[in-house]
Structures are given as structure tokens and as C-alpha cells.
N, C-alpha and C positions, 0 to 999 in steps of 0.2 A: 305185804301190807297187813293183813288180817292181823299176823302175829304181833306187827308194831302197835296195832290198835288196841288188841287187849292188853299190852303191858301199859299201854299209856295210861287207858281206863282205870286199869287195877294200881297204878300209882297216885293216880288222882283220888280213887278212895280212900287211900290210905294217910295222903299228904296235903289235901285240899285247906285250904283257911277256912274257919269258920267266920262267913260274913253274912249278914243279915239278908242281903238280896240273894244269897243261895240258899235261903229256907223259905222261900215262896215262891210261886208260877204267877204271880199276877203281874200280867205285861207292862202297867203302868208303873210299878216299882223296878221291873228289870229294865223298863226303858229309862228311868231316870239315872240308876245306878251305872248303866252304858254310857249316857251323854256326858255323866260327872267323869268318869273313868277315862273318856277318851283323850285327854290332856292333861290328865291329873293322876299321880300314883294313889294306889290303895289307900297308904298310911294318911296322906294329904286330905284324900275325897272322903275317907270313913265319916267322918264329924258331919261335914257338909251334906252327906246324902241323910244323915239322921235328923238334921235340923229341918232340911228342904220337905222332908216327908211329913214331917210332925206339922208344919204348917201348910202344905198343902198334899193331904194325904191322898187324894184322888184325882182323876181328869176334872171333873166339874170344880172343884175348890181351884187348880190352878187357871183353868179356862177363865174364871169370874175374877180374879184377882186384879189388883191395879199393878200396871206394868211397874212401875216405881218400887212396888214393895218385893215383885219377884227378882229385879235386879239386886236390891237390896241382901236378898236372902242369897244370891249368887255370889256377893262382893267376895273377893278373893280368891275366885277360882280362876278367873281370867277367860279370854275365849267368850266374851259376852254374847257373842252372837247365837251362842247355844241356848242360852236362859231365853233368848228372846224368838227363836225357833220352837222351842219346848210349849210356850205358852200360844203359840201361833198354831202349833199341831194339836193342842188341847183344845182350842177351839174348832179345829177343823173337825176332831173327833166327836163334841158336841153337838155342832151343825150338820154335819154330814152323814154321821153315823150313828146319831140318838145317844151319843154317850157310851158306846160300847168300842173298847179296841178294836182294831182290825186283827183278824185271825190268819191271817195268809202273808207269807212274805210279800208277795206282789202287792196285796191292799197296803202293808205297813210301810213299803217304800214310798207310799203315794204322801206321806205324811212331811210337813216341812222339817228339815233339819236331819231328816233319817235317810242315811245313805245303806249300799248294799252289806256293811259290816253289821249295823246296828238292827237292820233289819232280820238279818240271817240269826244273829243271836235272839233275839225276842221271839221268832217263828220258831226256832229250834228248843229253847228252853221252854217257852209256857206252851206249845202248841205241838210239838213233836216234829215238824216240819224239818227232814233231812238236808239242810241249808248249810253249808261249810261258812265259818266266818273266816276273814281274812284281815288282822290286823296287825300291828308292827310285832307282838310277840309271835304270831304263829308265822308269820314273814321269816323271822330270824330262826326259828326252829327248824322250818321246813325247809329252807335255803340249806343250811347247815347240815341237816339230816341226809337229804338227797343230792346235795353238792350243785343248788341251781345257780350257774352263774350270770344267767340273764338279768340285768339291773332290776331290783325289786322296784324301783318306779318307774318301770317301765311297762307300758300295755302287755308287752310280751312277758316279762317277769311276771308280773301278778295275773296273768292267764294261767302261767304255768305252775303257780303256787295254787291256786284255785282247783285246777286240776288234779294236783297230788292229794290236795285236802278232801278233795270229793272222791278220790279213790280209796282214801283211807276212812271215810266216815261208817261209822257203824250207824244202820239207818234204824235199828232198835233203840238205840239210845243218843239221837242225835246233839241233844243237850248238853248230856255227860260227856260226849266226844268234843264237843266245842270248847266248852270249858275247861277239860283237860289240857288242849292243846293251848288254850291262853294261859293257864296257870303254869304248865312246864315252863313256857316261855318267860314269864314273869319271875318263877322263883329259881330255875335251874340252869335253862339257856340263856343267858342275860347277854346284853349287848357287849359289857365288858367283864372281863376276869371269870368267865363261866368255870364252874367245878367240874370239867370234861372229865378228868381220871375218875370221878365215882358216879358218871351220868349213867344211867341204866342203858341209855341207846349207844355208849361208846363204840360198841362192836359192829353198830349198822350204820354210824354216822360217818358219810365220806368225808366231811369238813375235817372230822378229828383224825382220821386214819390217813387223810393227805395233806394235815398241815396247813388247814385253809379257814380254819376256826376265825381267825381276826380279818379276814379279808372277806367272809358272808356275813350277811348278804350285801352284794354290791350295789352300788349308787350311779345312776347316769351324770347326775349334774347336782352341784349344791346351790340352795337358794342364796342370793346375794342378801348380804345383811345391810341395811341401810342406818342412817344416822339421822336422828332428828332433834332440835333444839327447841325446848319448851321454856318459856318465862312466866312462870306463875304468880300472880297478882294477889296476894292476900290482902284484901281489901275491906277494911274496917272503918265504922261510923258510929262515933259515940252520940246514941239517942235514946232518952230516957223511955223505959226503966233499966236500959243495959245496952253493951253495945252491938251491934248489927254487924255482919259478916255477908258479903256478895258472893253468890254461885251462879253459874251458868250449865244448861244442860247441854252435852253434846248429842247433836241431831245429826250429822253428817256421817255418810257410810265410810267410817273410819273406825280404828281402835276406840273401845270404850263408849260405842254407841249406847246412848240411853243413859249414861253415868253424868252425875255432876261433877263439876271440878271449880278451881278458882277462875276468874277471868284470863284469859291465856292469851300470849304473844308467841307465834311460833316462827322462825326464822329459819333460814338456811345454813346459819353457823352460829358461833358463840358470839354473843354480843355484850361490850362492859354495860354498866347503867347509866352511861353518859350518852351512850348511842341509842339505846333503849328509849330514853327518854325522848330522844329526838326522832323517833319513827312516828310515822303516820299513825301507826296503830294505839301507840301511847298516848298520842294529844286525842285520837276519836274517841278512846276510854275516858280519858278522864279531863275531857274540857268542860272548865267551869265548874270543877269539885273541890278546888281547893287541896290538890293532892299534896300528900308530904310522906318523902321516903322514910320510915322507923328504922330499918334493917335490911338487909340482903345477906342471903348466905351462899355457901360454895355449891360447887356443881355436885348433882346427885346424878350418879348413874343408873339407870333403871333398864335392864337387858328383858327383850320379849324375845320369841323365837326368831323373827327376822328384822328385828330393829332394835337398835339402841337409843335410848333416849337420854340426852343431856339436859336435865332438867336444873332451874333456879327457883328460889323462892324469894320474892321480894313482898316485904309486908309495908304496909302502906296504910295512912289514915285519910278521910275526906272529909270535907264538912258540909258539902252536898251530894246526895244520891247519885249512882251512876244510871245513867238511860241506855236506852237498847234492851237485848235480852238477857239482863241480868234480874236476879231475885236476890232481895234481902231478908236474911230470917236473923232469929236472937243466935248468937254464937253457940250458944249451947246445944242447938238444935241440928248443927251441922252432921252430928253423929247417926240422926235419922234417916240421911240420904246416902243413896248408893253411890260409892266413891270409888275411883280406880287406887289400886293398891298403893300406888306412888304417893297420892295425896293422903291415905290412910297412915303410911310411915311416917310422911312430914308432922301429920297431927300429935302424932304418938311421940316422936321423938322431941317435939318442941313444948309438949306439955299443953297444948291448947286446949282449952276448957271444951271446945265441942266435941274431942275425941270420946270421951267418957268412958 
């Protein structure tokens, strides 16, 4: 294993990408990069990282920020619980650690939203603690290299990968080793069409030499994809000096919690406009408002990891304000609120003034 480790670290030294979070050992900056990259590719997350740390350069600035502003800065990255958890953890650090980022794996693990992988990455890169990281890139690389057949999404499979990574760990350069494993998985040992013939580990790789590259890592189960039907009501009211538009904040523990959206009616199937207008929800929202439907669009399909959303946008005008949990704002100010990508796309494609 030591020969493989040396070869891996040497490869990393010559091939690693020049990324801003690799020029620092500041645990806050490493933390931000790791959280962003959990569900986002480097090329997508790069600009978000720079924008986020410009606005929140340290723990204190993140802890003291308005939650809506944090969500706005995160807009477009998805998995918004990551942003909420980061701010919660920043406040933990300010309140419980006197503003000093924890310096051991086990202490880092106590922060909200930080699991074993992120804690190991921060502890090894910033503080030299030999804690191996196990993310998707590492699981794929190790499963193929050593021919691990246990399902990667099982406790036994993850334990096996962790044991192998621990055995390979360079205890003098734990941060370099962990980053090398993740980088090799991301750049070379890719999920599909890896360039095996030119791989530096082709002689050692069990999967390559047994023809099982496409089979590993194996999975025990697939997560079912559910369909949801969203009917967005783009409600405008003409009121001097200009048009007002209505929004509501998603507060329930569901996707996009903490973001703003147009008034929404969700159904268990697609509904025609006529059926939508006959629904209890429609009448509850628009009772006494003098509602008039201006136009309705076609179905927009928005795919998430385990959900497919079928959305329609209905543009309506009212003469009296909606009541309940809605806010009304000048239409041009919509751009100032954190919005789901689905709604942002609608604003862009329709040329709504609020997109900006």
C-alpha cells in the first residue's frame, strides 16, 4: 500500500488543479469549499465560493448575517439546508468556541451540518490530523483499485473503504493524501468512461484487470424518484406608483426551506386551469380579490436528485391584496429575494422586470 500512496501523492503534486481553497489552511475557508462541493462540481462551485467568501470572509460575518442574505448568496447551488446549517454552525462557533474554529476531528464533528467526511477533510488539511476522507470520489477510486464488492451504500461497504483508506494514509501528509484521493477520483477515476489504459494504477487496479470497472462501486438500492405538481400563481396588483407582486416564504421542512416563491398550490397530479380554479386552495387564496387570469404557461420540468417537479406558472391580476402569509413588494425588487432556481428561470425566460 505504501507504494500506491507514494505514487498517488506524487501524481497529485504534478496534476492538482490550482484552486483558491488549496492556497490556505484557514479552516473556515476549507469548510466553505467542502460544503459547496458536497453536491456541486468544482466548475460550478468555483464562482459561488469566491462570491460567498467575499461577502462572508470569516465565521463572525456569517454568524451575524441576516438569514435571507445567506440564502440569497447561496441561490442556485441547491440543497439549501447546507446554507442554513453553515450559519447555525457559525453561531455555534461564536457562542461556544469564542469565535475560534474547532481544531480536532471530534470537535469539528459537533458542528451543525458537518459529518465525518467534512470533519476529516478540515482536520487533516488544516490541523494535520490523520483522518481519512470518504466521499464519492474516494469510494469509487478505492472500490475499483481494491475490487471492493460490498455495496458502497451499506455500512459494511463504507467500513471496508474506510479501513483501506486508513491503511493507505500518509500520516506525515494527511491533508495531501486526502486531497490526492479526491482529486484522482474526480479527474481520472470518473464515474463513467474513465481513461483506464492511461491510468497510473492500471497494474494494481483489481477492477481494471478483472473487467469490472463498470460494475464498481456497487449499490444496494436505488432511491425512488417521486413526482410533484406545482401550480405557481404569479399574482400582480397595480398600485401607484407601480405594480406590486406577491411572494411567500417556504417555512416547512421541505425542499427550498427559507426561500421565497410565488403563491403555490401543490396537487397530487396535473390539473387543468378550470379544475385549479374550482379547488379549495384557489378560492382560499383569491377570495374577495377580484382575480383575473392573464395567461398560463406550459409544464416546466425541474429535476432534483430524488424528485421531478412538474410546474405551471399562471399569471393573474387582482384588484385587492391577498391575505394570509403573503408579502407584496414592488415587482422590480423580486431580484433581491432568495428564490429557487425554478422560479429564477421563469423570471429570466419571461423577461419579468424583477429578474434584473
